[in-house]
N, C-alpha and C positions, 0 to 999 in steps of 0.2 A: 016489388023487386023480384027479379028472377033469381033462381039458384045458379049455381055454377055450371050447370049443364047447358044453360042457354047463353050463347055468345051475344045475341042481339040485345040483351038486356043491359050490357055494360055501357056506361056513359062515355067511355074513351075507346079509342081504337085498340084492338087486341095487339099486344106486342108480338113481333115476328121472332122466329128463332134466330140464333146468332148468325147463321149463314143465310138469313132472309135477304133476298135481293141478289144473292150470288146465284148465277145459273147453276143448276145441278150438274154435277159432273157427267160428262158425256162418256159413255162406255167405250165409245170408239177412241176418244182421247186417252182413256186409261190404257187401252190396249196398245196404242201407239207409244205411250210413255214407257210401258213395260218393255216394248220391243227396243226402244232407244237405249234403255239402261242395261240390257242384257249383254251387248258387245263389250262394254266397259268391264263387266264382271268376267268375260272370257279372256281379255287381253292381259290381265294381271298375272296369271301363272306363266304365260308365254314370256313376258318380260323377265320374270324371275329365272326362267330357264335360260334365256339368252345371257343374262348376267352371269349365271352360274357357268355357262359354257365359255364365256369370255375369261372368267377367272381360271377355269381349268386349262384353257389354252395358254394363258400367261404362265401358269405354274409349269406346264409342260415345256414352254420355251426356256424358262429359267433353269429347269432341270437339265435341258439339253446343253445350255451354255455352261453350267457348272460341270457337266460331264465332259464337255469338250475341253474346258480349261484344265480340269483335273487330269484328263487323259494326256493333254499336252505336257503338263507338269510331270506326270509319271514317266512319259517318254523321255523328257529331258533328264530326269533323275536316273533312269535306267541307262540312258546313253552316257551320262557322266560316270556312273559306276563302272560301266563296261570299259570306257576309255581309261579310267584310272587303273583298273585291274590289268588291262593290257599293257599299260605303261610301267606299272610297278612290278609286274611279274613278266619279265622279258620272255618273248616267245623264241624258241630255238636255242641252240647252244651259244656259249660266250664266243665273241669274235677275237680278233687279234689283240695282242697285248699293247697297251699304250701307257705312257707316263704322264701323270698329272702333277704339276709342281705348284705348291701353295707357298706364296711369298709371305714373309712376316707382315702382319697387319692386314692381310687381304680379307675382304668381306665375304660372308657366307654366300651372298648372291653371286659374287664374282667366281667363287669356287664352283657353284652349281652351273653357272654358264660355261665354265671350262669343261666340266664333266659332260655337258650336252654337246659342246663343240668337238670333243674328242670321241663322241659316239658311245661313251660309257652308259649314259642314260638317253632316252629318246626325247623326253620333255622336261624342261626345267620347271615349268609350272606344276606338273604332276609331282615332281620331287618336292617342291615347296609345300604342296598340299600334304604330302606324306610327312614332312617335317612338322607340320601343324598338328597332326594326329599322334605322331610317334616321338616328337622332340627332335631338335637339331643337335647333331653330335658336335662335340668340341674338336675342331680341326687344328692340328699342330702344323707349323710351317715345315716344309720338306717335300720330298718327292714320293709319289705313290704309284706303284705298279698295279694297273687294273686291266680289265678286258672290256672290250666293247660288248654292248648288249648284256649287261649284268642287271640283276634284280636290285630294287631299291634297298632291300634288306642287306644284300651283299655289299653294296656300296657304302651303306651306313656303317656296317661292321668294319670295313676296311678303313674308313676315315676315323672311326673312333679308336682303332688300334694304333694309330700314329703312322708316321712315314715307314715304309718298308723297303725303300731304296736308299742306299748309303753312298755318299760321294767319297771318292778317293782322288786327291789332288797330287799329281806327280809334277813337281816343280823342277825347273832347271837346277842342277847341282845336287838333287836328291840321289842317294845311293839305293841300291836294291833293298838293303836292310831297312832303310827308312821308309820305303814304300811298303814293305812287309809289315812294319809297325802300324801304318795307317790301316792296312787291310785287316789287321787283328782286331780293330774296333768294331768290325761288322760281326753280328751274331753268327756263330757257326764257323768262323774263320779264326786261324791263329797265324802268328808271324812265321812259326816254324813250318806249318803246312804250306804257306805261300812260297817260302824259300825252297822247300822241297820240290814243289811243282815247277818252280823256275829253273831248278838245276836237274830236273828229271830227264832232260833230253827229248821230251815229248814236243817241245816247241823250240823252233830255231828262227833266228832272223835270216833274211836273205843275205845278210852281211856277216853272219857267223863264220868264223874260220873252220875248216874241216876238223872234225874230232872234238870241237869245243861245245860244251853244254852250258857255258857261263853266259848269262844274259845281262850282266852288269853293263850299264851304259846304253842298253838297247830297249828300254821301255819308253814309249812315247810320252812326252810331257802333255799336261792338260788334265782336265777333270774327267773322271769315269763315274758312271752311275751303276752301281752293282745291284742287279735285280735279285729278287728272292729266288733261291735255288741255284744261283750261279756258282760254279765250282772255282777253286783257285786256278785250275788249269785254264778255264774259260777266261778268267780275268787276265792271266798272263798272256794268253793268245791275243786278246784285244789290245793289250799294251804294246806287244811286239809288232802287231800289224800296223798300229798307228805310227810307231817309230819308223818302220820301213817306208811308209808312205811319205812322211815329211822329210826323211833323210834323202829319199830320191828327189823330192821336190826341191831340196836345197842344192841338188846337183851331184850327190854322191853316186859314184858308179865305179866299176873296175877301171874304166878308162881315165876318169878324172883323178882317181887316186894314183894310177900309174904315172900320170904326168908329174906327180910330186915325188915319184920314187917310192910310193907307199901302196899298201893294200887298203881296201875300204875299211877293214877293221882297224888298221893302224891310224887311219884318218879319224875314225871315231874316238880312238884313244887320245890323239892329239887334241881333238875338240873337247873332250872331257876335262883334260888338264887345263886347257884354255878357259873353260867355263869357271873352274875353281880359282885359278890364278888371276884372271882378268876381272872377274866379278861383275863389273860394269861393262855394258856392251861396247862403249867407246874405247875400252882398253883391249878388247879381244883380238882384233886383227894384228896388232903389233906383238901381243903375247904369243900368238901362233907363229909369227915370224921368228921370234927368239927361240922357240922350241926347235923349229927346223934348222936354224943356224947352229945351235948347240949340237944337234944331232950330226949335222954335216961336219962340224969341227971335232967330232968324237969327244965332246965334253959331257960330263954328267949333267943332267938337267938341273939338279939341285932345286927342286920345287917342293916347297913346304907342304903343299896340298897332298902330295903323294905319300909323304911320311905320316901325315894325319890320317890318311885312308888306311895305312898299315896298322895304326893303333886304334882304328875305329872311332876317330874323333872328327867332328865337323867344325872346322875353324879353330881359332885360338892360337896362341904362341907355340912354337916348337922349341923344346928345350935341347940342351946339348946332349942329354941322355937319349932323347928321342932320335937324334941324328945317328945314333950308334945302333939302332935297332936293326937286327938282321932280318931283312925282308926283301923280297924281289921288288917291292913297291917303294923301297927307300932309294930315291934317285940321287941321294948324296953318296951312297956307297956303290951304286950300280949305274953303269952307262946304259943309254938307250931308253926306249919307252917302257912303261910299266907292262906287266903281262896282260892286263885287261884295262878297259876304261875304268875310271875311278868315280864316275857319276853319270847322270843323264844329261847330255849336252843340249843346249837350246839350238834353235835353227840358226841364230846368229853365230854361235860358237862353231857349228858345222860349216857355215859359209866362210867364217874366218879361217878355219883349218883348210878349206878347199881353195881359198883365194887370199893368201897372206900378202900384204903389201911388200914391195921391195925395200930392203934395208939390211944393214950389217949389225943390227943390235944383238947383243949377247946378254944384257942385263936389264933389269927393270926394278923399280921400287916405288912405293906410294909416297908422293910428295905433297899432296893436298888433301884436306879433310873431306873434300867433295868426291874423292875417289880417283882423282887424276894421278896417273903414274908418269914417271920420267924414265925414258929408255936411253941406254948408252951402249957404245961399242966397246969400251975398255973398262977394266976393273977400276982404274983410277977415277974415271967419270962416275962409276957406280958408287964409289966411296964418297965422292963429293955430293952426290944426290942423297945418300943415306944421312950424311951430316946435315944437309938442308932439311931433311924430314925430321931429324931429331930437334933441330932448332925451332921447328914448328909444332913440337909436342906430339909428333907422330911416332908410333912404335917402329 
């Protein structure tokens, strides 16, 4: 038996190595394999670079979008702030004065719209924004004097302070003294200062008689809105101007008065007595005719309203003692017209005094509770009408 050194001595074939039967590797194939694997190793960093580049590009695009959106938002905010500042802080000086009237129960939005419509503020929206930040002032009903092109702060202060325009209503039948009492309710005004201004001679009606500074009966009826800073003299002038305008409109002139044998001032006096005595417009034409008839017959007018004017009383009964008062306004003791008008006549009273109906009436008295008067030619008829009135419970 052979030792291990000898292969031929083995009784079985010698086992081959594990890779026996596999052709040995070809060096050329190894070289080719190495060459094929190398590109795969070279492409991997390029892909990472491309992915990284794409990510960077996306980030840059997002940043540009954010920047654009942010810039747009910033522009809008800056534009809004600039717009608001221009609206709230009016450029240039205040414009002309205007009057804004707030009605009872009127909404804040309605008031703001009125402010914009009058030109006090430029934008109602901007003012609402201002109210959101600064609070909405409590607005009282009334009239406010403002100027166009005011700042929001100024407007808010004016509204918060309350109405600064005061109404004065001159009604038919009012005396100058009663008008003065109304004016005295305005801050900075007194009744005495108004009456002083009215009698100062600084203001005259076109119908004032020569040498007269008395404006009784020649203040125009209607409502006046007294603005801040207006003087008594300004108010008087406005009232006299209005009276002259509507008296002329009623037909009063030197010629129309002369056709009645009167001066324009005397016609105004007749109209004032007619206003007080007739009271209701449907009585006034005939009352005016009674006045003219009694004057023509040289009879005292015997009008209670003139006596009441003498004692400074508006309406009410006239006592026997009142009838004895020594006054040029007592038409029971004096013939002719009173020295001045006794109140502010209405347009109807003026027209009645200018165009009295034809008739011979000398008396009148109230006979119905609805204000209807009965007119008579004789004293006997007057007594009968007075008895009728008493039977109906009338004074």
